[in-house]
N, C-alpha and C positions, 0 to 999 in steps of 0.2 A: 486460549480463546477469550476474546474480549466481548464477544456477543453470543447469544444463543446459537448453538451449533452442535450438530450430531446429537450425542446423548445428553448434552447440557441444554436446558431450556429454562428461560426466565422471561415470562411475558412482558416484563418492564424493561427488558434489554434485548429487544429483537433487532433494533437498528438505531442509527443516529443520523437523521436527515436520510440521504439515500445510500448511506453506508451500512451494509448489512453483515459483513464479516471482516474481521482483521485478526488473522491467526498468526501467532509467533511460534513457528514449528521447527523442531530439530529432528531430523531422521537419521538413524544410524546406517552404516553401510549395509547394502543388501536389503534394505527395507524400503517402504514407500507406499504409494497408493495405486493399486492395480486399476485396470480400465473401468471407468465409471462415467455415467452421464451428467450433463449439465444443460440448462436451457434458461433463456430470458435473464441473462446476468452478464455483466462485464467483470471478468476475472483477471486480476493483475498479480503477478508473482515476482518478487524481488529477491534475488540471492545474495545473502550476505557472507556466507562461507561454504565452501564445498561446491557441489554441482548437482544439477537435476538432469536426468535423462527423460525427455518428453517425447511422447508419440500420441497422435490423435488420428481420427478417422477422416480428416481433411487431407491426410497425406504428409503432415508435418512430423519430422523425426530429428531429434538432435539433442545436444547437451548445452545447458546453460551454466556458466561459471559465475564466480564472484563478480559483483558489479553489474550483472545482466538483468535485464527486466523483460518480462513476457506479458503480453496482453492478448486475451482471448474474448471475442464476442461470441457468447455461447448461442445467443439468438434462438432460432428455431430448434437447436439441439446439436450437441457434439458428444463424442465419446473420447476420453483421454486417459492416459496414465502418467504418473510422476514418480519415478524411482531414483534411489540413490545407488548408482552403480559404481561410484567412485571409491577412493581410498581413505576418506576421511568423513567425519559427520557432516550432514548438510543442515545449514541454518538458513531459513528463508521465511519471508512474510508472504501470505497470501491474503489479498483484499477483494472483496466482492462489492460491487456498486451497482444499483438499479440503473438500467439503461434508459435512455431518453425516449425510446420507442420500443414497440413489441414486434415480434415476428421478423426480426432483423436477420440478414444473411450471416451465418457464422464466418468468423475471420480470425486470423492469427498474425502476430508480429512479435519481434524481439529486437532488443538493441543493447549493446554494452555502453555503459556510462563510466567516465573516469572520475576518480575521487576528487581531482582538482576542481571539477565542475560544481561540486556541492560544498566545497571548503568556504566557511564564513559567508555563505549565501544560500538562498533557496534555489534549487535546481528542479524544474518541472520534469518528471520522469514519464508520466502518462497524463493525457489531458484531452478533454473534449472542448476546450476553450481557446484553441487556435495557437498555442505555444509552438513555435516553428520546429524545434529539435526534440520535442517530446513525442513519444508514441501516442497515436491517436486512439482514444476510446470514444464509444458512443454514449456518452454521459456528460452532463453539464457539471463536470468536476475536474480537479487537478490534483495529482499526488506530487508533493514536493519531497526532496531529501536535502538535509543540511548536516554539516559537521562545524559546530561553532566553537571557536576557541576563546578562552577567558579574555574579556576586554572588548569582545565583539558583540554588537547588538543588531538584531534584525527587527524591522517594524513592518507589520503586515496590516493592510486595511481590508477588512471584510465588508462585503456589501450587504445592504438590507435583504432580508430573507434568505441569507446564507448562514452556514454554520462551519465551524472549524474543529478539526479532530487532530490532536497531537499525540504522538507516541514516542517515548524516549528509548532509544537503543543502548545508550551508555552515557555516562557522565551525569551531570546535573544542570537543569535549565530553570531559569526564572521566567515565568510566563505572567505578565502583568503583576509582577511582584510575588507571585506564589511559586515556591520551589517544588519541582518534581524531579525524580530521579529515575534510574534505569527500570524499565518495566512499567512505569506509571504512564497514565494517559490524561489528556485534558480534553473536555468537550465544552466548547465555547459557542453559545448561540444568542447571546445577549450583548456582547461587546463587539464593537466594530473596529476599534484601534487595538491591535495586538503587538505587544513588545516582548521580544524574546532575548535573553541574555545569559551567556554561559557563566556559571558561578564557581565552577571548580578550577583550581590552578593546576590540577593534574590531568585527568581525562577530559578531553573535549566533549561537549555535549552534542551527541549524535541524535538526530531525531527525524521523524517523518511528520509533515503537515498535509492534511487533506482538506481542501476547499470544496464544500458541497452545497447543493440546495438544501434549505432547511427542511423541506417536505419532499418526499420522494413517493410517487404512487406505487402501491404494491402490485407485484406481478404474480 
């Protein structure tokens, strides 16, 4: 857990911009999260390994595998469960972002993305900023994924009153000259020009970048 969540509470680490939760979760076979409620939040799940069996009170039921992304607008309220009914451990990220408005109609979507789409570039997975092939969320934010091989550089220009969150899944990445490795995060809100370079000759730098409003209204 990278932010205050469940039994962990830090008043100085409640959120970053409109990002409230970024959980890096591993769930063993036969375990998971039984039916529970959510409201007034955009919830994005990204499966890295294994599979999630999802069921909710909107009538959605199914399995998400490696490379699949799920977006839920909790809005006025949903109930759902997330279980690992597969044959191997489940590794997934769950991300919560404050919505652009309140009392939204609950909604669900999912999509599989191919690894070639994020190799040496930023691929938008979920966005409320109009990216054509990304899943739509009701938030002024975009979640990107990338796998950057050594010798490749990505330049990203952040706009005024925006902030950037980066999380490293594997390898090592130089962000504006500062090295960060697996499990590290970068929170950037004062620099607009962001330069990312893979610095390891072995494992490529796999990371997620989230572009967010600097201030999100509390719900």
